[in-house]
C-alpha positions as CSV (number, residue, x, y, z in Angstrom):
1,M,0.0,0.0,0.0
2,K,1.2,3.5,-0.9
3,L,0.0,6.9,0.5
4,F,-0.3,10.0,-1.6
5,A,-0.9,13.4,0.1
6,S,-1.8,16.5,-1.9
7,D,-2.1,20.2,-1.0
8,Y,-5.5,21.5,-2.2
9,D,-5.3,25.2,-3.2
10,G,-2.9,25.9,-6.0
11,T,-2.0,22.2,-6.3
12,Y,-4.9,19.9,-6.5
13,C,-7.3,22.7,-7.3
14,K,-6.1,25.8,-9.2
15,H,-8.7,28.5,-9.2
16,T,-8.5,29.2,-13.0
17,K,-10.5,28.0,-16.0
18,L,-7.8,25.5,-16.9
19,G,-7.5,24.5,-13.2
20,R,-11.1,23.5,-13.1
21,Q,-10.6,21.1,-16.0
22,Q,-7.5,19.7,-14.4
23,L,-9.5,19.2,-11.2
24,K,-11.7,16.7,-12.9
25,E,-8.6,14.9,-14.2
26,N,-7.2,14.9,-10.7
27,I,-10.4,13.4,-9.2
28,K,-10.4,10.7,-11.8
29,A,-6.8,9.9,-11.1
30,T,-7.5,9.8,-7.3
31,K,-10.2,7.2,-7.8
32,E,-7.9,5.1,-9.8
33,W,-5.2,5.4,-7.1
34,Q,-7.7,4.3,-4.5
35,E,-9.0,1.4,-6.6
36,M,-5.4,0.1,-6.6
37,G,-5.6,-0.3,-2.8
38,N,-3.7,2.9,-2.0
39,L,-4.6,5.8,0.4
40,F,-5.2,9.4,-0.6
41,I,-5.0,12.4,1.7
42,F,-5.7,16.1,1.3
43,A,-3.1,18.0,3.4
44,T,-4.3,21.6,3.6
45,G,-4.2,24.7,5.6
46,R,-8.0,24.9,5.3
47,P,-10.4,24.0,8.1
48,I,-12.3,20.7,7.7
49,S,-15.6,22.6,7.2
50,L,-14.3,24.4,4.1
51,M,-13.0,21.2,2.6
52,K,-16.4,19.6,3.1
53,I,-17.9,22.4,1.0
54,E,-15.4,21.8,-1.7
55,Q,-16.2,18.1,-1.6
56,K,-19.9,18.8,-2.1
57,I,-19.2,21.3,-5.0
58,H,-16.7,19.2,-6.9
59,G,-17.3,15.6,-5.8
60,L,-13.9,15.2,-4.1
61,V,-12.8,11.8,-2.9
62,Y,-10.3,11.1,-0.1
63,D,-9.5,8.7,2.7
64,Y,-8.4,11.5,5.2
65,I,-8.2,15.2,5.4
66,V,-5.2,16.6,7.2
67,G,-6.5,20.1,7.9
68,L,-5.1,23.3,9.4
69,N,-1.5,22.2,8.6
70,G,-1.7,19.1,10.7
71,A,-3.7,20.4,13.7
72,V,-6.8,18.2,12.9
73,I,-7.3,15.0,10.9
74,V,-10.6,13.6,9.8
75,S,-11.4,10.3,8.1
76,S,-13.7,10.0,5.1
77,D,-16.5,8.9,7.4
78,G,-16.2,12.1,9.4
79,Q,-14.4,10.8,12.4
80,V,-11.9,13.2,14.0
81,V,-8.9,10.9,14.5
82,F,-6.4,13.6,15.7
83,R,-6.6,17.2,17.0
84,Q,-4.0,19.4,18.8
85,T,-4.8,22.9,19.9
86,I,-3.1,26.2,20.8
87,K,-3.3,27.3,24.5
88,N,-6.2,29.7,24.8
89,E,-4.1,32.4,26.5
90,I,-1.5,32.3,23.7
91,A,-4.3,32.4,21.1
92,K,-5.7,35.6,22.7
93,Q,-2.3,37.2,22.6
94,I,-1.8,36.3,18.9
95,V,-5.2,37.9,18.1
96,E,-4.3,41.0,20.0
97,L,-1.2,41.3,17.8
98,I,-3.2,40.7,14.7
99,Q,-5.5,43.6,15.7
100,E,-2.5,45.8,16.6
101,K,-1.1,45.2,13.1
102,K,-4.5,46.2,11.6
103,I,-4.7,43.0,9.6
104,T,-8.1,43.1,7.8
105,Q,-8.9,39.4,7.5
106,Y,-8.4,36.6,10.0
107,M,-10.0,33.4,11.3
108,V,-10.0,31.5,14.6
109,T,-11.2,27.9,14.4
110,D,-11.3,24.5,16.1
111,G,-11.2,22.9,12.7
112,L,-14.9,22.7,12.2
113,N,-16.4,26.0,13.5
114,G,-15.1,29.3,14.6
115,H,-15.0,33.1,14.1
116,Y,-14.2,34.9,10.8
117,Y,-13.5,38.6,10.6
118,T,-13.0,40.7,7.5
119,T,-13.4,44.4,6.5
120,F,-13.7,43.3,2.8
121,H,-17.2,42.5,1.5
122,L,-18.7,42.6,-2.0
123,F,-15.7,41.7,-4.1
124,K,-14.0,39.0,-2.0
125,R,-14.7,35.3,-2.7
126,E,-14.0,34.4,1.0
127,Y,-16.7,36.8,2.2
128,Y,-19.4,34.9,0.3
129,L,-17.8,31.5,1.3
130,F,-18.1,32.3,5.0
131,K,-21.6,33.8,4.5
132,I,-22.7,30.4,3.0
133,L,-21.2,28.6,6.0
134,K,-23.1,30.9,8.4
135,W,-26.4,30.8,6.6
136,T,-26.6,27.2,5.4
137,H,-24.4,25.2,7.8
138,R,-24.6,27.4,10.9
139,L,-20.8,27.4,11.0
140,F,-18.3,30.2,11.6
141,N,-21.1,32.1,13.5
142,L,-19.2,32.4,16.8
143,T,-18.2,35.7,18.2
144,L,-14.4,36.2,18.7
145,T,-14.8,35.8,22.4
146,Q,-16.7,32.5,22.0
147,A,-14.1,31.2,19.5
148,L,-11.2,32.1,21.9
149,E,-12.9,30.3,24.8
150,Q,-13.2,27.0,22.8
151,P,-10.4,24.8,21.6
152,V,-8.3,26.8,19.1
153,A,-6.7,24.5,16.5
154,Q,-5.6,27.3,14.1
155,I,-5.5,31.1,13.7
156,A,-5.2,32.2,10.1
157,V,-4.7,35.6,8.6
158,K,-4.8,37.0,5.0
159,T,-2.3,39.7,4.1
160,N,-1.9,41.9,1.1
161,S,1.1,40.2,-0.4
162,H,3.3,37.1,-0.2
163,E,6.2,39.3,1.2
164,E,3.9,40.6,3.9
165,A,2.8,37.1,4.7
166,I,6.4,35.9,5.1
167,Q,7.2,38.9,7.3
168,F,4.2,38.3,9.6
169,A,4.9,34.6,9.9
170,K,8.5,35.6,11.0
171,I,7.1,37.9,13.7
172,I,4.8,35.2,15.0
173,N,7.6,32.6,15.1
174,E,9.9,35.0,16.8
175,T,7.3,36.1,19.4
176,F,5.4,32.9,20.1
177,G,7.7,30.3,18.7
178,H,7.9,28.5,22.1
179,E,4.2,27.6,21.7
180,V,3.2,27.8,18.0
181,V,4.5,27.7,14.5
182,A,3.4,30.0,11.6
183,Y,3.6,29.1,8.0
184,A,3.4,31.6,5.1
185,N,1.1,30.2,2.4
186,L,0.8,32.6,-0.6
187,L,-1.1,35.6,0.9
188,H,-2.0,33.7,4.1
189,V,-0.3,32.9,7.4
190,D,-1.5,29.8,9.1
191,I,-0.7,29.5,12.8
192,C,-1.0,26.2,14.8
193,A,0.5,24.5,17.8
194,K,4.3,23.9,17.8
195,N,5.6,20.8,16.2
196,L,2.6,20.4,13.9
197,S,2.9,20.5,10.1
198,K,1.5,18.7,7.1
199,A,4.3,16.2,7.6
200,S,3.3,15.4,11.1
201,G,-0.3,14.9,9.9
202,V,0.7,12.6,7.1
203,F,2.8,10.7,9.6
204,E,-0.2,10.1,11.9
205,V,-2.2,8.6,9.0
206,A,0.7,6.5,7.8
207,K,1.2,5.2,11.4
208,R,-2.5,4.2,11.6
209,H,-2.1,2.1,8.4
210,R,1.5,0.9,9.0
211,I,2.7,2.5,5.8
212,E,6.5,2.8,5.4
213,T,8.1,6.2,4.8
214,D,9.4,5.1,1.4
215,A,5.8,4.5,0.2
216,I,4.7,8.0,0.9
217,Y,4.4,10.7,-1.8
218,C,3.5,14.3,-1.1
219,I,2.9,17.2,-3.5
220,G,2.4,21.0,-2.8
221,D,3.3,24.4,-4.1
222,S,4.0,26.7,-1.1
223,F,6.0,27.0,2.1
224,N,3.5,25.2,4.3
225,D,4.1,22.2,2.1
226,L,7.8,22.1,2.6
227,P,7.9,19.9,5.7
228,M,6.1,17.0,4.0
229,I,8.1,17.5,0.8
230,E,11.3,17.2,2.8
231,A,10.1,14.3,4.9
232,Y,8.8,12.0,2.2
233,H,9.0,11.6,-1.6
234,G,8.5,15.3,-2.2
235,L,6.8,16.4,-5.4
236,T,5.8,19.9,-6.5
237,M,4.1,22.0,-9.2
238,I,5.6,23.9,-12.0
239,E,4.2,27.1,-10.5
240,A,5.7,26.5,-7.1
241,V,8.2,28.7,-5.3
242,D,11.8,28.0,-6.1
243,D,12.6,26.7,-2.6
244,L,10.2,23.8,-3.1
245,K,11.5,23.0,-6.5
246,K,15.0,22.7,-5.0
247,Q,13.8,20.2,-2.4
248,A,11.4,18.2,-4.6
249,E,12.5,15.1,-6.5
250,A,10.1,15.9,-9.4
251,V,8.0,18.8,-10.8
252,F,4.6,18.4,-12.4
253,K,2.0,20.4,-14.3
254,T,-0.9,18.5,-12.6
255,V,-1.5,16.2,-9.7
256,S,-2.8,13.5,-12.1
257,E,0.6,13.4,-13.7
258,A,2.2,13.1,-10.2
259,F,0.0,10.0,-9.6
260,I,1.5,8.3,-12.6
261,Y,5.0,9.0,-11.1
262,A,4.0,7.5,-7.7
263,K,2.5,4.4,-9.3
264,E,5.6,3.7,-11.3
265,K,8.1,4.4,-8.6
266,V,9.4,1.2,-7.0
């Protein structure tokens, strides 16, 4: 048995016209991979609830979702098999820093529900996405105070540029690195408990199924994918940042192409 883990945004699903066509090919390739007796994981910075919406929209198939960069893991039948949280007092201090920096979009979540704040409205895709969650699923309808009193699996912010995201992640790691780790992911910064990563999430699933390290393949396109690319057979996308291309053993245009590589690799 082999295990294949893929990042979602920018890797498995590219939010372009061509990307939507490639998504259909990726889903078909995923089903073929599973039919061979292998496991497939989405390893993402997204909360589980947002991935569930993507599943309903696109017909995604998977065995596990490693969400929030390793902070929560859910099986295909909806069972939470792993979750690790940030200390509530530390989470409050991080939110205070976010507010001091006047960051205009952030989220506090336990992986399923939480609080979402933005000053952007009509022209932002995320605004409508979270409105749908509130109206149709009764999710992300907590106040900030309520979200910070519950288990906090991740705090995520959206900045104005990739450079700003890298800088803010650096500030978080320097200030709170004894308790949390922050990953820059395109315009976003994902903050979770220390020692968590997509690599640790993949390891938890592999351990459950006794899959050896040499049978694990991971693909992604941004800095939060680097830990799993370094830990296993690391693959990346042609659009990926150069640091990932340097670490990866192969570069692909689509995830469906990467599946072929993983099947043929002995």
